[in-house]
DSSP file (Angstrom, degrees, kcal/mol; ACC not computed):
  #  RESIDUE AA STRUCTURE BP1 BP2  ACC     N-H-->O    O-->H-N    N-H-->O    O-->H-N    TCO  KAPPA ALPHA  PHI   PSI    X-CA   Y-CA   Z-CA
    1    1 A M              0   0    0      0, 0.0     2,-0.4     0, 0.0     0, 0.0   0.000 360.0 360.0 360.0 127.5  148.4  104.4  125.7
    2    2 A L        -     0   0    0     79,-0.0     2,-0.3    80,-0.0    89,-0.1  -0.668 360.0-176.8 -84.2 135.5  147.1  105.4  129.2
    3    3 A T        -     0   0    0     -2,-0.4    79,-0.3     3,-0.0     2,-0.2  -0.892  36.6 -87.1-126.7 161.1  149.7  105.0  131.9
    4    4 A E        -     0   0    0     -2,-0.3    76,-0.1    77,-0.1     0, 0.0  -0.458  59.6-100.5 -65.2 131.2  149.7  105.5  135.6
    5    5 A G        -     0   0    0     71,-0.2     2,-0.2    -2,-0.2    75,-0.1  -0.191  27.5-127.1 -55.4 143.1  150.5  109.1  136.4
    6    6 A P        -     0   0    0      0, 0.0    -3,-0.0     0, 0.0    73,-0.0  -0.566  43.3 -95.8 -75.7 158.4  154.1  110.0  137.4
    7    7 A G  S    S-     0   0    0     -2,-0.2     0, 0.0     1,-0.2     0, 0.0   0.657  85.8 -10.3 -47.9-146.9  154.0  112.0  140.7
    8    8 A E  S    S-     0   0    0      1,-0.1    -1,-0.2    -3,-0.1     2,-0.1  -0.368  82.2-121.7 -57.9 124.2  154.1  115.7  140.8
    9    9 A P        -     0   0    0      0, 0.0     2,-0.5     0, 0.0    -1,-0.1  -0.417  20.9-112.1 -74.1 149.5  154.9  117.1  137.3
   10   10 A Q        -     0   0    0     -2,-0.1     2,-0.5     2,-0.0    97,-0.1  -0.702  35.1-165.3 -66.7 120.3  157.9  119.3  136.7
   11   11 A I        -     0   0    0     -2,-0.5     2,-0.6    96,-0.1     8,-0.1  -0.974   6.4-154.7-119.4 122.3  156.7  122.7  135.8
   12   12 A K        -     0   0    0     -2,-0.5     2,-0.3     6,-0.0    96,-0.1  -0.876   8.0-154.8 -98.1 116.9  159.0  125.3  134.3
   13   13 A E        +     0   0    0     -2,-0.6     2,-0.3     3,-0.0     5,-0.2  -0.659  16.4 174.9 -83.3 140.7  158.2  128.9  134.8
   14   14 A K  B >   -A   17   0A   0      3,-1.8     3,-1.9    -2,-0.3     2,-0.2  -0.886  51.4 -48.5-150.8 117.5  159.4  131.4  132.3
   15   15 A G  T 3  S-     0   0    0     -2,-0.3    -1,-0.0     1,-0.3    -2,-0.0  -0.419 125.7  -7.3  64.6-129.8  158.7  135.1  132.1
   16   16 A W  T 3  S+     0   0    0     -2,-0.2     2,-2.1     1,-0.2    -1,-0.3   0.771 117.0  91.1 -68.9 -25.5  155.0  135.9  132.5
   17   17 A F  B <   +A   14   0A   0     -3,-1.9    -3,-1.8     4,-0.1     2,-0.3  -0.469  61.9 132.6 -79.4  77.8  154.3  132.1  132.3
   18   18 A S  S  > S-     0   0    0     -2,-2.1     4,-2.6    -5,-0.2     5,-0.3  -0.816  71.7-109.6-124.3 161.8  154.4  131.4  136.1
   19   19 A K  H  > S+     0   0    0     -2,-0.3     4,-2.9     1,-0.2     5,-0.3   0.907 117.8  53.6 -53.5 -48.1  152.2  129.6  138.5
   20   20 A T  H  > S+     0   0    0      1,-0.2     4,-2.1   102,-0.2    -1,-0.2   0.938 112.5  41.6 -57.2 -49.4  151.1  132.9  140.0
   21   21 A N  H  > S+     0   0    0     -5,-0.2     4,-2.3     2,-0.2    -1,-0.2   0.870 114.9  50.8 -75.3 -33.0  150.0  134.6  136.8
   22   22 A I  H  X S+     0   0    0     -4,-2.6     4,-2.7     1,-0.2     5,-0.2   0.962 112.8  46.3 -72.5 -43.6  148.3  131.4  135.4
   23   23 A Q  H  X S+     0   0    0     -4,-2.9     4,-2.7    -5,-0.3    -2,-0.2   0.869 110.5  53.5 -62.2 -34.9  146.3  130.9  138.6
   24   24 A S  H  X S+     0   0    0     -4,-2.1     4,-2.9    -5,-0.3    -1,-0.2   0.927 110.4  46.6 -58.8 -45.6  145.4  134.5  138.6
   25   25 A F  H  X S+     0   0    0     -4,-2.3     4,-3.3     2,-0.2    -2,-0.2   0.939 112.5  49.2 -64.5 -44.7  144.1  134.2  135.0
   26   26 A I  H  X S+     0   0    0     -4,-2.7     4,-2.5     2,-0.2     5,-0.3   0.944 114.9  45.8 -57.6 -49.8  142.1  131.0  135.8
   27   27 A H  H  X S+     0   0    0     -4,-2.7     4,-2.6    -5,-0.2     5,-0.2   0.923 114.1  47.5 -59.5 -45.8  140.6  132.7  138.9
   28   28 A S  H  X>S+     0   0    0     -4,-2.9     4,-3.1     2,-0.2     5,-0.7   0.932 113.0  49.5 -58.5 -53.6  139.8  135.9  137.0
   29   29 A Y  I  X>S+     0   0    0     -4,-3.3     5,-2.4     1,-0.2     4,-1.8   0.929 116.8  39.4 -52.6 -51.4  138.2  133.8  134.0
   30   30 A I  I  <5S+     0   0    0     -4,-2.5    -1,-0.2     3,-0.2    -2,-0.2   0.917 120.7  45.1 -68.1 -45.9  136.0  131.7  136.2
   31   31 A Q  I  <5S+     0   0    0     -4,-2.6    -2,-0.2    -5,-0.3    -3,-0.2   0.943 133.1  10.3 -67.9 -47.2  135.1  134.4  138.6
   32   32 A D  I  <5S+     0   0    0     -4,-3.1    -3,-0.2    -5,-0.2    -2,-0.2   0.714 128.5  37.4-103.0 -25.0  134.3  137.1  136.0
   33   33 A K  I  <<S+     0   0    0     -4,-1.8     2,-0.3    -5,-0.7    -3,-0.2   0.700  78.9 105.4-112.9 -27.6  134.2  135.9  132.5
   34   34 A L      < -     0   0    0     -5,-2.4     5,-0.0     1,-0.2    -4,-0.0  -0.428  52.8-158.2 -63.0 124.5  132.5  132.5  132.6
   35   35 A K        +     0   0    0     -2,-0.3     2,-0.3     2,-0.0    -1,-0.2   0.482  66.5  75.2 -87.4  -4.9  129.0  132.9  131.3
   36   36 A V  S    S-     0   0    0      1,-0.1    -2,-0.0     2,-0.1     3,-0.0  -0.750  82.5-124.2-108.4 159.3  127.5  129.7  132.9
   37   37 A S  S    S+     0   0    0     -2,-0.3     2,-0.3     1,-0.1    -1,-0.1   0.751  94.7  33.5 -75.1 -25.1  126.6  129.5  136.5
   38   38 A K  S    S-     0   0    0      2,-0.0    -2,-0.1    -3,-0.0    -1,-0.1  -0.947  73.3-133.8-129.3 151.4  128.7  126.4  137.0
   39   39 A F        -     0   0    0     -2,-0.3     2,-0.2     2,-0.1    -9,-0.0  -0.887  31.8-145.3-104.5 104.5  131.9  125.2  135.5
   40   40 A P        +     0   0    0      0, 0.0     2,-0.3     0, 0.0    -2,-0.0  -0.455  27.6 164.5 -73.9 138.0  131.3  121.5  134.7
   41   41 A L        -     0   0    0     -2,-0.2     2,-0.4     2,-0.0    -2,-0.1  -0.907  29.7-134.8-152.9 128.2  134.1  119.1  135.0
   42   42 A T        -     0   0    0     -2,-0.3    44,-0.8    42,-0.0     2,-0.3  -0.668  22.7-170.5 -82.4 130.6  133.8  115.3  135.1
   43   43 A V        -     0   0    0     -2,-0.4    41,-0.1    42,-0.3    35,-0.0  -0.900  21.9-108.0-121.5 156.8  135.8  113.5  137.7
   44   44 A G    >>  -     0   0    0     -2,-0.3     4,-1.3    39,-0.3     3,-0.9  -0.262  29.3-106.2 -80.3 165.8  136.3  109.7  138.1
   45   45 A S  H 3> S+     0   0    0      1,-0.3     4,-2.1     2,-0.2     5,-0.1   0.686 116.2  64.6 -61.4 -25.9  134.9  107.4  140.6
   46   46 A A  H 3> S+     0   0    0     37,-0.4     4,-2.5     2,-0.2    -1,-0.3   0.826 100.5  51.0 -68.7 -32.3  138.2  107.2  142.4
   47   47 A Y  H <> S+     0   0    0     -3,-0.9     4,-2.6    36,-0.3     5,-0.2   0.947 113.0  44.5 -72.8 -47.2  138.0  110.9  143.2
   48   48 A E  H  X S+     0   0    0     -4,-1.3     4,-2.3     1,-0.2    -2,-0.2   0.865 114.3  50.5 -64.0 -35.8  134.5  110.5  144.7
   49   49 A K  H  X S+     0   0    0     -4,-2.1     4,-1.8     2,-0.2    -1,-0.2   0.932 109.6  51.4 -71.2 -44.6  135.6  107.4  146.6
   50   50 A F  H  X S+     0   0    0     -4,-2.5     4,-0.5     1,-0.2    -2,-0.2   0.936 111.4  46.4 -59.9 -46.0  138.6  109.2  148.0
   51   51 A L  H >< S+     0   0    0     -4,-2.6     7,-1.6     1,-0.2     3,-1.2   0.937 113.3  49.2 -60.1 -43.1  136.5  112.1  149.3
   52   52 A G  H 3< S+     0   0    0     -4,-2.3     5,-0.2     5,-0.2    -1,-0.2   0.777 106.2  57.4 -61.6 -28.7  134.0  109.8  150.8
   53   53 A G  H 3< S+     0   0    0     -4,-1.8    -1,-0.2    -3,-0.2    -2,-0.2   0.465  81.3 114.2 -83.5  -6.4  136.7  107.8  152.5
   54   54 A L  S X< S-     0   0    0     -3,-1.2     3,-0.6    -4,-0.5    -3,-0.0  -0.282  82.4-111.2 -63.0 152.9  138.1  110.7  154.4
   55   55 A E  T 3  S+     0   0    0      1,-0.3     2,-0.8     2,-0.1    -1,-0.1   0.930 122.9  31.4 -42.6 -55.9  137.9  110.8  158.1
   56   56 A K  T 3  S-     0   0    0     -5,-0.0    -1,-0.3     0, 0.0    -2,-0.1  -0.819 105.7-137.9-107.2  96.6  135.5  113.6  157.7
   57   57 A A    <   -     0   0    0     -2,-0.8     2,-0.3    -3,-0.6    -5,-0.2  -0.013  18.3-162.7 -53.1 148.4  133.9  112.7  154.4
   58   58 A M        -     0   0    0     -7,-1.6     2,-0.2   -10,-0.1    -4,-0.2  -0.904  12.4-129.6-127.2 160.2  133.2  115.2  151.7
   59   59 A K    >   -     0   0    0     -2,-0.3     3,-1.3     1,-0.1   -11,-0.0  -0.666  40.0 -83.8-101.4 152.2  131.0  115.0  148.7
   60   60 A V  T 3  S+     0   0    0      1,-0.2    -1,-0.1    -2,-0.2     3,-0.1  -0.401 120.7  32.4 -53.5 139.9  131.9  115.9  145.0
   61   61 A N  T 3  S+     0   0    0      1,-0.3     2,-0.4    -3,-0.1    -1,-0.2   0.600 101.1 100.0  74.0  21.8  131.5  119.7  144.6
   62   62 A E    <   +     0   0    0     -3,-1.3     2,-0.3     2,-0.0    -1,-0.3  -0.987  46.6 173.0-128.1 143.0  132.6  120.3  148.2
   63   63 A M        +     0   0    0     -2,-0.4     2,-0.3    -3,-0.1    55,-0.1  -0.996   8.3 171.5-145.9 142.5  136.1  121.4  149.2
   64   64 A R        -     0   0    0     -2,-0.3     2,-0.2    54,-0.1    -2,-0.0  -0.937  54.2 -73.0-141.1 168.7  137.8  122.5  152.3
   65   65 A L        -     0   0    0     -2,-0.3     2,-0.4     1,-0.1    54,-0.1  -0.412  56.7-154.2 -65.0 128.6  141.5  123.1  153.1
   66   66 A M        -     0   0    0     52,-0.5     2,-0.1    -2,-0.2    -1,-0.1  -0.891   0.8-142.9-113.4 137.6  143.0  119.5  153.3
   67   67 A K    >>  -     0   0    0     -2,-0.4     4,-1.9     1,-0.1     3,-0.6  -0.400  37.8 -52.9 -91.1 168.3  146.1  118.7  155.2
   68   68 A E  T 34 S+     0   0    0      1,-0.3    -1,-0.1     2,-0.2     0, 0.0  -0.453 114.7  23.9 -72.1 151.7  148.9  116.3  154.4
   69   69 A P  T 3> S+     0   0    0      0, 0.0     4,-1.8     0, 0.0    -1,-0.3  -0.948 123.2  54.0 -83.8   5.6  149.0  113.4  153.6
   70   70 A N  H <> S+     0   0    0     -3,-0.6     4,-2.4     2,-0.2    -2,-0.2   0.871 105.2  54.6 -69.7 -33.5  145.4  113.6  152.3
   71   71 A Y  H  X S+     0   0    0     -4,-1.9     4,-2.7     2,-0.2     5,-0.3   0.972 109.6  47.0 -62.0 -54.9  146.1  116.5  150.0
   72   72 A S  H  > S+     0   0    0      1,-0.2     4,-1.7     2,-0.2    -1,-0.2   0.834 112.0  52.0 -54.2 -37.1  149.0  114.6  148.3
   73   73 A K  H  X S+     0   0    0     -4,-1.8     4,-1.5     2,-0.2    -1,-0.2   0.874 109.9  48.8 -68.1 -40.8  146.8  111.6  148.0
   74   74 A L  H  X S+     0   0    0     -4,-2.4     4,-2.0     1,-0.2    -2,-0.2   0.910 110.5  48.5 -58.7 -45.4  144.1  113.6  146.3
   75   75 A R  H  X S+     0   0    0     -4,-2.7     4,-1.5     1,-0.2    -1,-0.2   0.858 107.1  55.9 -75.6 -30.1  146.3  115.3  143.9
   76   76 A A  H  X S+     0   0    0     -4,-1.7     4,-0.8    -5,-0.3    -1,-0.2   0.866 109.3  49.5 -66.3 -29.5  148.0  111.9  142.9
   77   77 A T  H  < S+     0   0    0     -4,-1.5     3,-0.3     1,-0.2    -2,-0.2   0.883 111.9  46.5 -68.1 -39.8  144.4  110.7  142.1
   78   78 A I  H  < S+     0   0    0     -4,-2.0    -2,-0.2     1,-0.2    -1,-0.2   0.743 112.9  51.3 -78.8 -19.1  143.6  113.8  140.0
   79   79 A R  H  < S+     0   0    0     -4,-1.5    -1,-0.2    -5,-0.1    -2,-0.2   0.669  87.2  93.6 -86.9 -17.6  147.0  113.5  138.2
   80   80 A N    >X  -     0   0    0     -4,-0.8     3,-1.3    -3,-0.3     4,-1.0  -0.666  63.7-155.6 -91.6 112.7  146.6  109.9  137.2
   81   81 A P  T 34 S+     0   0    0      0, 0.0    -1,-0.2     0, 0.0   -77,-0.1   0.716  92.7  58.2 -55.1 -24.7  145.1  109.6  133.7
   82   82 A I  T 34 S+     0   0    0    -79,-0.3   -78,-0.1     1,-0.2     8,-0.1   0.840 111.6  41.9 -73.0 -36.0  143.7  106.1  134.4
   83   83 A L  T <4 S+     0   0    0     -3,-1.3   -37,-0.4    -6,-0.2   -36,-0.3   0.544  87.4 111.5 -95.4 -10.6  141.7  107.4  137.4
   84   84 A N     <  -     0   0    0     -4,-1.0   -41,-0.1     1,-0.1   -39,-0.1  -0.470  57.2-152.3 -69.8 130.4  140.5  110.7  135.6
   85   85 A G  S    S+     0   0    0    -43,-0.2     2,-0.7    -2,-0.2   -42,-0.3   0.823  73.8  81.0 -76.8 -29.4  136.7  110.6  135.0
   86   86 A D     >  -     0   0    0    -44,-0.8     4,-2.8     1,-0.2     5,-0.2  -0.680  65.5-157.6 -85.5 111.8  136.7  112.9  131.9
   87   87 A C  H  > S+     0   0    0     -2,-0.7     4,-1.4     1,-0.2    -1,-0.2   0.805  94.1  49.5 -60.5 -30.2  137.7  110.9  128.8
   88   88 A V  H  > S+     0   0    0      2,-0.2     4,-2.5     1,-0.2     3,-0.3   0.955 114.8  43.8 -67.1 -54.0  138.8  114.1  126.9
   89   89 A L  H  > S+     0   0    0      1,-0.2     4,-2.6     2,-0.2    -2,-0.2   0.856 108.7  58.8 -60.1 -36.1  140.9  115.3  129.9
   90   90 A R  H  X S+     0   0    0     -4,-2.8     4,-1.9     2,-0.2    -1,-0.2   0.873 108.9  44.3 -66.4 -38.3  142.3  111.8  130.3
   91   91 A V  H  X S+     0   0    0     -4,-1.4     4,-3.5    -3,-0.3    -2,-0.2   0.918 113.9  49.5 -68.0 -42.6  143.6  111.9  126.7
   92   92 A L  H  X S+     0   0    0     -4,-2.5     4,-0.6     2,-0.2    -2,-0.2   0.897 111.7  49.5 -57.2 -42.8  144.9  115.5  127.2
   93   93 A L  H  < S+     0   0    0     -4,-2.6     3,-0.4     1,-0.2    -1,-0.2   0.938 122.2  33.1 -63.9 -49.9  146.7  114.3  130.5
   94   94 A D  H  < S+     0   0    0     -4,-1.9    -2,-0.2     1,-0.2    -1,-0.2   0.826 131.8  26.8 -81.5 -33.8  148.3  111.2  128.8
   95   95 A Q  H  X S+     0   0    0     -4,-3.5     4,-1.2    -5,-0.1     6,-0.2  -0.068  72.4 129.8-132.6  32.3  148.9  112.5  125.2
   96   96 A A  T ><>S+     0   0    0     -4,-0.6     5,-2.6    -3,-0.4     3,-1.2   0.947  78.8  46.7 -53.6 -57.3  149.3  116.3  125.4
   97   97 A E  G >45S+     0   0    0      1,-0.3     3,-1.4     3,-0.2    -1,-0.2   0.853 110.4  52.5 -52.2 -42.3  152.6  116.4  123.4
   98   98 A N  G 345S+     0   0    0      1,-0.3    -1,-0.3     2,-0.1    -2,-0.2   0.723 108.1  52.9 -72.7 -17.2  151.2  114.1  120.6
   99   99 A L  G <<5S-     0   0    0     -4,-1.2    -1,-0.3    -3,-1.2    -2,-0.2   0.271 124.4-103.3-100.5  11.9  148.2  116.4  120.3
  100  100 A G  T < 5S+     0   0    0     -3,-1.4     2,-0.6     1,-0.3    -3,-0.2   0.638  82.3 128.5  84.6  13.6  150.4  119.5  119.8
  101  101 A I      < -     0   0    0     -5,-2.6    -1,-0.3    -6,-0.2    -2,-0.2  -0.908  65.8-119.7-100.5 123.9  149.9  120.9  123.4
  102  102 A N     >  -     0   0    0     -2,-0.6     4,-2.1     1,-0.2     3,-0.3  -0.462  18.8-137.9 -62.8 126.3  153.2  121.6  125.2
  103  103 A Q  H  > S+     0   0    0      1,-0.2     4,-2.9     2,-0.2     5,-0.2   0.869 102.6  54.9 -50.2 -46.9  153.2  119.3  128.3
  104  104 A N  H  > S+     0   0    0      1,-0.2     4,-2.4     2,-0.2    -1,-0.2   0.918 108.6  48.4 -59.4 -41.7  154.5  122.0  130.5
  105  105 A S  H  > S+     0   0    0     -3,-0.3     4,-1.6     2,-0.2    -2,-0.2   0.906 113.0  46.6 -65.4 -42.8  151.7  124.3  129.5
  106  106 A F  H  X S+     0   0    0     -4,-2.1     4,-2.9     1,-0.2     5,-0.2   0.927 112.8  50.8 -65.4 -43.7  149.0  121.7  130.1
  107  107 A N  H  X S+     0   0    0     -4,-2.9     4,-2.5     1,-0.2     5,-0.4   0.861 107.7  51.9 -62.9 -36.8  150.5  120.9  133.4
  108  108 A M  H  X S+     0   0    0     -4,-2.4     4,-1.2    -5,-0.2    -1,-0.2   0.885 115.1  41.0 -63.8 -40.4  150.7  124.5  134.5
  109  109 A V  H  X S+     0   0    0     -4,-1.6     4,-2.8     2,-0.2     5,-0.2   0.961 117.9  47.6 -71.2 -58.0  146.9  125.0  133.7
  110  110 A H  H  X S+     0   0    0     -4,-2.9     4,-2.4     1,-0.2     5,-0.2   0.943 117.4  40.3 -49.1 -57.1  145.8  121.6  135.1
  111  111 A E  H  X S+     0   0    0     -4,-2.5     4,-2.6    -5,-0.2     5,-0.2   0.896 115.2  53.7 -66.9 -36.2  147.8  121.9  138.3
  112  112 A G  H  X S+     0   0    0     -4,-1.2     4,-2.0    -5,-0.4    -1,-0.2   0.943 108.3  50.4 -61.7 -43.1  146.9  125.7  138.7
  113  113 A F  H  X S+     0   0    0     -4,-2.8     4,-3.0     1,-0.2     3,-0.3   0.982 114.4  42.6 -56.8 -57.8  143.2  124.8  138.3
  114  114 A W  H  X S+     0   0    0     -4,-2.4     4,-2.1     1,-0.3    -1,-0.2   0.810 109.2  57.4 -68.7 -27.1  143.3  122.1  141.0
  115  115 A D  H  <>S+     0   0    0     -4,-2.6     5,-3.4     2,-0.2    -1,-0.3   0.891 110.5  45.0 -63.5 -39.0  145.5  124.2  143.4
  116  116 A L  H ><5S+     0   0    0     -4,-2.0     3,-1.2    -3,-0.3    -2,-0.2   0.909 114.0  48.2 -70.5 -42.7  142.9  126.9  143.4
  117  117 A Y  H 3<5S+     0   0    0     -4,-3.0    -2,-0.2     1,-0.3    -1,-0.2   0.844 112.0  48.8 -70.1 -26.9  140.0  124.4  143.8
  118  118 A C  T 3<5S-     0   0    0     -4,-2.1   -52,-0.5    -5,-0.2    -1,-0.3   0.314 119.1-112.9 -90.9   6.9  141.8  122.7  146.7
  119  119 A K  T < 5S+     0   0    0     -3,-1.2    -3,-0.2   -54,-0.1    -2,-0.1   0.882  83.0 121.0  66.4  43.2  142.5  126.2  148.3
  120  120 A K      < -     0   0    0     -5,-3.4    -4,-0.1    -6,-0.1    -1,-0.1  -0.550  41.6-179.7-125.3  62.2  146.2  126.0  147.8
  121  121 A P        -     0   0    0      0, 0.0  -101,-0.1     0, 0.0     7,-0.1  -0.389  30.2-141.3 -74.6 149.4  146.9  129.1  145.6
  122  122 A A  S    S+     0   0    0   -103,-0.2     2,-0.4   -10,-0.1  -102,-0.2   0.500  83.4  65.6 -83.8  -8.8  150.4  129.9  144.5
  123  123 A T  S >  S-     0   0    0      3,-0.2     3,-0.8  -104,-0.1     0, 0.0  -0.933  73.2-139.6-118.6 142.5  149.9  133.6  145.0
  124  124 A A  T 3  S+     0   0    0     -2,-0.4    -1,-0.1     1,-0.2     3,-0.1   0.720  99.9  72.0 -63.5 -24.8  149.2  135.6  148.2
  125  125 A D  T 3  S+     0   0    0      1,-0.2     2,-1.0     2,-0.0    -1,-0.2   0.832  90.3  61.3 -65.2 -28.1  146.7  137.7  146.2
  126  126 A L  S <  S-     0   0    0     -3,-0.8    -1,-0.2     4,-0.1    -3,-0.2  -0.827  75.9-179.5-103.8  96.1  144.2  134.8  146.1
  127  127 A T     >  -     0   0    0     -2,-1.0     4,-1.7     1,-0.1     5,-0.1  -0.391  42.9-108.0 -86.7 166.5  143.4  134.0  149.7
  128  128 A T  H  > S+     0   0    0      1,-0.2     4,-0.8     2,-0.2    -1,-0.1   0.756 121.6  58.7 -66.2 -24.2  141.1  131.3  150.7
  129  129 A K  H >> S+     0   0    0      2,-0.2     3,-0.6     1,-0.2     4,-0.6   0.928 106.3  47.9 -72.1 -45.5  138.6  133.9  151.7
  130  130 A K  H >4 S+     0   0    0      1,-0.2     3,-0.5     2,-0.2     4,-0.4   0.828 108.0  56.3 -58.9 -33.9  138.7  135.3  148.1
  131  131 A L  H >X S+     0   0    0     -4,-1.7     4,-1.3     1,-0.2     3,-0.8   0.723  88.1  77.6 -75.2 -22.5  138.3  131.8  146.7
  132  132 A E  H << S+     0   0    0     -4,-0.8     3,-0.4    -3,-0.6    -1,-0.2   0.891  95.3  46.7 -57.7 -38.8  135.2  131.2  148.7
  133  133 A N  T << S+     0   0    0     -4,-0.6    -1,-0.2    -3,-0.5    -2,-0.2   0.712 103.8  65.3 -70.8 -20.6  133.1  133.2  146.2
  134  134 A W  T <4        0   0    0     -3,-0.8    -1,-0.2    -4,-0.4    -2,-0.2   0.803 360.0 360.0 -72.7 -32.7  134.8  131.4  143.4
  135  135 A Y     <        0   0    0     -4,-1.3    -1,-0.3    -3,-0.4    -2,-0.2   0.488 360.0 360.0 -73.4 360.0  133.2  128.1  144.4
């Protein structure tokens, strides 16, 4: 059953499994190991509508450093399984534990990816300048 997303998920870091290490891995994988020129991800119409409704509108596949409260509103849209455009990702967001995926692990990777995409890395090693080539 799809439910409205709860706010920011609680993420427990343990040993190597930290926001910094997960984001470094995601960045490295997409930057150096991904064999396609683009990383396809389907987003919902709510995401596109939000970007288009900003004071300085953005298009899908465009990102700039976003200030509050817009950043929190965007992240709430991304976290909400009902608003997520990718049907597989929607099921994973809503049913991770039932599918045998630890919810904390899923949240760490999902949140880590979007932190990087929104230019809010958890590690000082990944500056916004380094992330520019990643896009």
